[in-house]
C-alpha positions as CSV (number, residue, x, y, z in Angstrom):
1,M,89.6,115.5,110.9
2,I,91.2,118.1,112.7
3,K,94.5,116.7,112.0
4,L,93.7,117.5,108.2
5,L,92.9,120.9,109.1
6,A,95.9,122.0,110.9
7,P,98.2,124.9,109.9
8,G,100.7,123.8,107.3
9,M,98.6,120.8,106.0
10,R,98.1,123.0,102.5
11,L,94.4,121.1,102.4
12,K,92.3,123.8,103.6
13,R,92.2,125.9,100.7
14,W,91.3,123.1,98.6
15,I,88.5,121.6,100.9
16,L,87.2,125.3,101.0
17,M,87.1,125.4,97.0
18,F,85.2,122.1,96.9
19,L,82.7,123.4,99.3
20,L,82.0,126.5,97.6
21,G,81.9,124.4,94.2
22,I,79.3,122.4,95.7
23,A,77.8,125.4,97.3
24,S,77.7,127.0,93.5
25,F,75.7,123.9,91.8
26,I,73.2,123.6,94.9
27,I,72.6,127.6,93.8
28,F,72.3,126.4,90.0
29,L,69.8,124.4,90.9
30,L,67.5,126.3,92.8
31,V,67.9,129.2,89.9
32,T,67.3,126.5,87.4
33,F,64.4,125.2,88.6
34,G,62.9,127.4,91.5
35,E,59.5,129.2,90.7
36,E,60.6,132.0,93.2
37,F,63.5,133.4,91.1
38,D,61.6,133.2,87.8
39,R,59.5,135.3,89.0
40,F,62.1,137.3,90.1
41,I,63.6,137.1,87.1
42,V,60.6,138.3,85.2
43,I,60.2,141.4,87.2
44,L,64.2,142.1,86.4
45,N,63.8,141.7,82.7
46,M,60.5,144.3,82.6
47,Q,62.8,146.5,85.0
48,L,65.7,146.7,82.7
49,S,63.6,146.8,79.5
50,N,61.6,150.2,80.8
51,L,65.2,151.6,82.4
52,L,66.8,151.0,78.5
53,R,64.1,151.0,76.8
54,L,64.9,147.9,74.6
55,P,62.7,144.7,74.1
56,V,62.7,142.5,77.1
57,S,63.6,139.4,75.0
58,K,67.2,140.8,74.5
59,Y,68.2,140.5,78.0
60,Y,68.4,137.2,79.6
61,P,70.1,137.8,82.8
62,K,68.7,134.1,84.1
63,L,70.8,132.5,81.7
64,I,73.8,134.5,82.4
65,I,73.5,133.3,85.8
66,E,72.8,129.9,85.3
67,F,75.7,129.8,83.1
68,A,78.4,131.5,85.5
69,L,76.8,129.4,88.3
70,F,77.6,126.1,86.4
71,G,81.1,127.3,85.6
72,I,82.1,128.4,88.7
73,A,80.8,125.3,90.4
74,L,82.7,123.0,87.9
75,I,85.8,125.1,87.9
76,F,86.1,125.1,91.9
77,I,84.9,121.1,92.0
78,L,87.7,119.9,89.1
79,F,90.4,122.4,90.3
80,S,90.2,121.3,94.1
81,L,89.4,117.7,93.5
82,V,92.5,117.8,91.3
83,H,94.8,119.1,93.9
84,L,93.5,117.0,96.8
85,I,94.3,113.6,94.7
86,R,97.6,115.0,93.7
87,F,98.1,115.5,97.6
88,L,96.7,111.8,98.4
89,I,98.9,110.6,95.8
90,N,102.3,112.4,96.7
91,A,101.8,111.5,100.4
92,L,100.8,107.5,99.8
93,I,103.0,106.8,96.7
94,P,105.6,109.5,96.1
95,E,107.1,107.5,93.8
96,K,104.1,108.2,91.6
97,K,104.5,112.0,92.0
98,G,103.6,114.1,89.4
99,K,101.8,111.3,87.6
100,I,98.1,112.0,88.2
101,T,96.7,112.3,85.0
102,S,98.5,109.0,84.0
103,L,97.8,106.8,86.9
104,L,93.7,107.8,86.6
105,Y,93.9,107.0,83.0
106,R,95.9,103.8,83.4
107,Y,93.4,102.5,86.5
108,A,90.7,103.4,84.5
109,E,91.7,101.4,81.1
110,L,92.9,98.4,83.3
111,E,89.3,98.1,85.4
112,N,87.4,98.3,82.4
113,A,89.3,95.7,80.6
114,P,88.3,91.9,79.7
115,K,88.0,89.5,82.8
116,V,90.3,86.7,82.0
117,V,90.1,83.3,84.5
118,V,93.3,81.5,84.3
119,I,93.1,77.8,85.2
120,G,96.3,75.6,85.7
121,G,99.0,75.2,88.4
122,G,102.8,75.3,88.7
123,T,104.8,77.2,87.0
124,G,103.3,77.2,83.7
125,L,101.0,79.9,85.1
126,N,103.6,82.6,85.5
127,S,104.1,83.6,82.2
128,I,101.0,84.2,81.2
129,L,100.2,85.7,84.9
130,R,103.0,88.1,84.4
131,G,102.1,89.0,81.1
132,L,98.1,90.0,81.7
133,K,98.7,92.2,84.7
134,D,100.1,94.6,82.2
135,Y,96.4,94.8,80.4
136,T,93.5,94.3,82.7
137,N,93.2,94.2,86.7
138,N,90.8,91.8,86.0
139,I,92.4,88.6,86.6
140,T,91.8,85.3,88.3
141,A,94.1,82.2,88.7
142,V,92.2,79.4,89.6
143,V,94.8,76.8,90.5
144,S,95.2,73.3,91.3
145,V,96.2,71.9,94.6
146,S,97.0,68.3,94.0
147,D,100.7,69.2,94.3
148,E,103.1,66.6,96.4
149,G,106.5,67.9,95.4
150,G,108.8,69.0,98.0
151,S,108.1,71.9,100.3
152,S,104.2,71.8,99.2
153,R,104.4,67.8,100.2
154,R,106.1,68.3,103.4
155,L,103.8,70.8,104.6
156,R,100.7,69.5,103.5
157,Y,101.6,66.2,105.4
158,E,103.1,68.1,108.4
159,Y,100.9,70.9,109.4
160,G,97.4,69.7,107.3
161,V,97.2,72.4,105.0
162,L,96.8,72.3,101.2
163,P,99.9,72.6,99.1
164,P,100.7,76.3,98.9
165,G,103.5,76.2,96.1
166,D,101.7,76.8,93.0
167,I,99.4,79.3,94.9
168,R,102.6,81.1,95.7
169,N,103.7,81.2,92.4
170,C,100.7,82.8,91.1
171,I,101.0,85.4,94.0
172,V,104.6,86.3,92.7
173,A,103.4,86.7,89.5
174,L,100.8,89.1,89.8
175,S,102.4,91.1,92.7
176,D,102.9,94.8,92.2
177,S,104.6,95.1,95.4
178,G,107.9,95.3,93.8
179,P,110.8,92.9,92.8
180,L,112.1,92.7,96.3
181,M,109.4,91.1,97.6
182,A,109.1,89.1,94.9
183,K,112.0,87.6,95.8
184,L,111.5,87.4,99.5
185,L,108.5,85.2,98.6
186,E,110.4,82.8,96.4
187,Y,113.6,82.6,98.6
188,R,114.5,79.0,99.3
189,F,116.1,77.9,102.4
190,R,119.5,76.0,101.4
191,E,121.0,75.5,105.0
192,G,120.2,73.9,108.1
193,T,117.8,70.8,108.5
194,S,114.2,71.8,109.4
195,L,113.9,74.4,107.0
196,T,115.7,73.2,104.1
197,G,114.0,73.1,100.7
198,H,111.1,75.4,101.8
199,S,110.5,79.0,100.2
200,F,109.5,81.4,102.3
201,G,106.3,82.1,100.5
202,N,105.3,78.5,101.3
203,L,106.2,79.3,105.0
204,M,104.3,82.3,105.2
205,I,100.9,80.9,103.5
206,T,101.3,78.1,105.8
207,A,101.4,80.2,109.1
208,L,99.0,82.6,107.7
209,T,96.3,79.8,107.5
210,K,97.2,78.9,111.2
211,V,96.5,82.4,111.8
212,T,93.6,83.0,110.1
213,G,92.1,79.7,110.8
214,S,91.5,78.6,106.9
215,F,93.6,78.2,103.8
216,E,90.9,80.4,101.9
217,K,91.6,83.7,104.1
218,A,95.3,83.0,104.0
219,V,95.7,83.1,100.6
220,L,93.3,86.3,100.3
221,E,95.6,87.8,103.3
222,A,98.5,87.0,101.2
223,G,97.4,88.4,98.2
224,R,96.7,92.0,100.1
225,I,100.2,92.0,101.7
226,F,101.7,91.6,98.4
227,A,99.3,93.9,96.8
228,I,98.4,91.3,93.7
229,R,97.3,92.5,90.9
230,G,93.5,90.6,90.7
231,Q,92.9,87.4,92.9
232,V,94.4,84.1,93.3
233,L,91.9,81.0,94.3
234,P,92.4,77.4,94.6
235,V,90.1,75.3,92.5
236,T,88.9,73.3,95.6
237,L,89.6,73.9,99.4
238,D,89.0,69.8,99.7
239,H,92.1,67.5,100.5
240,T,92.7,65.5,97.5
241,T,95.3,63.2,95.7
242,L,95.6,63.1,91.9
243,C,95.8,59.1,90.7
244,A,96.4,57.6,87.2
245,E,95.0,54.5,86.1
246,L,97.5,53.1,83.5
247,E,96.7,51.3,79.9
248,N,98.6,48.5,81.5
249,G,95.9,48.2,84.3
250,K,98.5,49.4,86.9
251,V,96.9,52.4,89.3
252,I,99.5,55.0,90.6
253,E,98.7,57.6,93.1
254,Q,100.4,60.9,94.0
255,E,101.4,63.8,91.4
256,P,105.4,63.0,91.1
257,N,104.4,59.3,89.8
258,V,101.7,60.8,87.8
259,E,104.4,63.3,86.2
260,E,106.8,59.9,85.3
261,H,103.9,57.7,84.4
262,K,106.2,56.7,81.2
263,T,109.7,56.8,82.5
264,K,108.4,54.9,85.8
265,Y,105.9,52.5,84.7
266,K,106.4,52.2,81.2
267,S,102.4,53.2,79.9
268,E,100.2,55.6,78.8
269,I,97.5,57.0,80.8
270,R,94.2,55.6,80.2
271,R,92.5,58.0,82.6
272,L,93.0,60.7,85.5
273,F,90.7,60.8,88.7
274,L,91.0,62.3,92.5
275,K,90.7,60.3,95.5
276,P,88.9,61.4,97.2
277,G,86.6,63.4,95.0
278,A,86.7,67.1,95.2
279,K,84.2,70.1,94.9
280,A,84.5,73.1,93.3
281,Y,85.6,76.3,95.8
282,S,82.5,78.5,94.9
283,K,84.2,81.5,94.4
284,S,86.3,79.9,91.7
285,I,82.8,79.2,90.3
286,E,81.8,82.5,90.5
287,A,84.8,83.6,88.8
288,I,84.4,81.1,85.6
289,K,80.7,82.4,85.4
290,K,81.9,86.0,85.0
291,A,84.9,85.6,83.0
292,D,85.1,87.3,79.1
293,V,87.8,85.1,78.4
294,I,88.9,81.4,80.1
295,V,92.2,80.3,79.4
296,L,93.4,76.8,80.7
297,G,97.4,76.9,81.0
298,P,100.3,76.8,79.6
299,G,101.7,73.9,82.2
300,S,101.8,70.3,82.7
301,L,99.0,68.5,80.8
302,Y,98.4,65.8,83.2
303,T,99.4,67.2,86.5
304,S,98.1,71.1,86.2
305,I,95.8,71.4,83.9
306,I,93.8,68.5,83.7
307,P,93.5,68.0,87.5
308,N,91.7,71.3,87.7
309,L,88.8,69.3,85.3
310,L,88.9,66.5,87.7
311,V,86.8,69.2,90.3
312,K,83.5,68.5,90.4
313,G,81.7,71.7,89.1
314,I,84.6,73.0,87.3
315,P,84.1,71.7,83.9
316,E,80.1,72.2,84.1
317,A,81.0,75.9,85.0
318,I,83.6,76.2,81.8
319,R,80.8,74.8,79.3
320,S,78.0,76.8,80.7
321,S,80.2,80.0,80.5
322,G,79.5,82.6,77.5
323,A,83.2,83.3,78.0
324,K,85.9,82.6,75.1
325,K,87.3,79.4,76.1
326,V,91.2,79.1,74.9
327,Y,94.2,76.5,75.8
328,V,97.6,77.3,75.5
329,C,99.8,74.7,74.3
330,N,103.0,74.3,75.7
331,V,106.2,75.2,74.1
332,M,108.2,71.9,75.1
333,T,107.3,68.3,75.9
334,Q,107.7,67.3,79.4
335,P,110.1,64.3,80.0
336,G,108.2,61.0,81.4
337,E,104.9,62.6,80.7
338,T,104.3,64.2,77.5
339,D,107.2,62.5,75.1
340,N,106.6,63.1,71.5
341,Y,103.2,64.8,71.9
342,G,102.2,67.1,69.4
343,A,100.0,69.6,69.7
344,S,96.5,67.8,68.7
345,D,97.6,65.1,71.2
346,H,97.8,68.0,74.1
347,V,94.1,69.4,73.2
348,G,92.8,66.1,72.7
349,K,93.8,65.1,75.8
350,V,91.9,68.5,77.3
351,V,88.6,67.8,75.2
352,G,88.6,64.4,76.4
353,Y,87.8,65.8,80.0
354,L,86.3,68.7,79.4
355,G,84.2,67.7,76.9
356,K,83.8,68.1,73.0
357,K,82.9,71.9,71.2
358,V,83.7,73.5,74.5
359,L,87.2,75.1,73.5
360,D,87.5,77.9,70.8
361,Y,90.5,78.2,70.4
362,V,93.9,77.1,70.8
363,I,97.1,79.0,70.9
364,V,100.5,77.2,69.7
365,N,103.5,78.4,69.5
366,T,105.2,78.5,65.8
367,E,108.5,80.4,66.6
368,K,111.6,78.6,66.2
369,A,114.7,78.9,68.8
370,P,118.0,78.6,68.0
371,E,119.1,74.7,67.5
372,S,122.2,75.0,70.8
373,L,118.8,75.6,72.9
374,Y,116.7,72.8,71.5
375,R,119.9,70.1,71.8
376,K,120.0,71.5,75.8
377,Y,116.7,70.5,76.0
378,Q,117.0,67.0,73.8
379,E,119.7,66.1,76.5
380,E,117.0,66.0,79.1
381,G,114.5,64.1,76.8
382,S,112.4,67.1,76.2
383,K,111.3,68.3,72.6
384,R,109.5,71.2,70.9
385,V,106.0,70.6,70.8
386,K,105.2,69.7,67.2
387,Y,102.6,72.2,65.3
388,D,100.3,69.9,63.4
389,P,97.1,71.9,62.4
390,E,95.9,69.3,60.0
391,K,95.2,66.7,62.8
392,F,92.7,69.4,64.5
393,D,89.9,68.7,62.3
394,D,88.2,66.6,64.7
395,L,88.6,68.2,67.5
396,N,86.3,71.1,66.5
397,V,88.7,73.9,68.0
398,K,90.0,76.7,65.9
399,V,93.8,76.7,66.1
400,I,96.2,80.1,66.4
401,G,99.7,79.7,65.4
402,A,101.6,82.9,66.7
403,N,105.6,83.9,67.5
404,L,105.5,83.3,71.4
405,M,108.6,82.1,72.6
406,T,111.4,83.8,74.8
407,K,114.5,82.8,73.5
408,K,116.9,83.5,76.7
409,D,118.5,80.8,78.7
410,L,114.7,78.8,78.6
411,L,112.4,77.6,75.8
412,R,109.1,79.4,77.2
413,H,106.1,81.6,76.4
414,D,107.0,85.3,76.4
415,P,104.4,86.8,79.0
416,D,103.8,89.6,76.9
417,K,103.2,87.9,73.8
418,L,101.2,85.6,75.2
419,A,99.3,88.0,76.9
420,K,98.5,89.6,73.5
421,A,97.8,87.1,71.6
422,V,95.0,86.1,74.5
423,L,93.3,89.3,74.8
424,D,92.9,89.7,70.7
425,L,90.7,87.0,71.0
């Protein structure tokens, strides 16, 4: 405090003005409600009326004093606060210098925006999270932890941590720390032997788990370090494996096998389950209960969306929530997983695990991309998800068709278009 009052800080004048404003307001309260001052005013009125030979009712010195004190207090307090806040912004966030009004308005706007919970995993969440953070601060990403591919798998079995890959993707999407920090999190080592294939973000979350003593604290600290908008939560803190029972009777384990069940095992999935069973993370349940909007997807149907609905407590929390419940259908089918699926097929599978009359809306892209892009995807076995609203009658869900696609190099949802479509509900 002594340093703040040192010469040259240019703070003393505004602190003094703020204190004078507070003092003026206190005196205003004493004048307005103090009985002793009322008696003084009565005597003053009488003296003035006798001196000027005019009726007492024409003189209101108390009212004039009250207005003057209140005006001085208001001007001093507001003027000093504006300059104090401007000083702090210029010192701590120099790139925002001169934008105090827009910053305060923007903060209030984002803080009062709807509470949105997005449930999923994989890279599918990136698009909607990047879009939502421009419209609300109240975002919670509830993320699947059944990933067993690449770096996440190695870290999971070598260090005993929950798979960090999907968590990292969500932190990148919600980060306000700038593009360089996002690139740092996403950086993947290509050279050498021991680190090849690992991303820096995965290694950092693993290290934070060891330093803090828990995966829960590691994710929280990573969010703070990278200044994320909202929060990222694992759907469960239990170690579990995604399994599937196929129509041909075969049982397969681990996410990569489930993802390619059609091409590897030539059979449809009868049911998905977790081995062992998992209990929902309490903070994820709490976020779902407080949400205004709950969004499932976009993302891989069998390996990113449905695994969350297998965690004990999550489907129950969604069903009991008073929020709008929305499923965002993928733009393209996923080879080996959802070949030839239409929008109604995707929704039907989600309803099978979530229950009927739970989803309120399904958002489906109706925009078409250039044929050259579709041909590129078809070579990899992926097709456009068919928009088939006529097949939704038995699903008890309202279909929202909208132009949501980004048409750059990849056929994905446009973050801003998708965020607006969700928040419009």
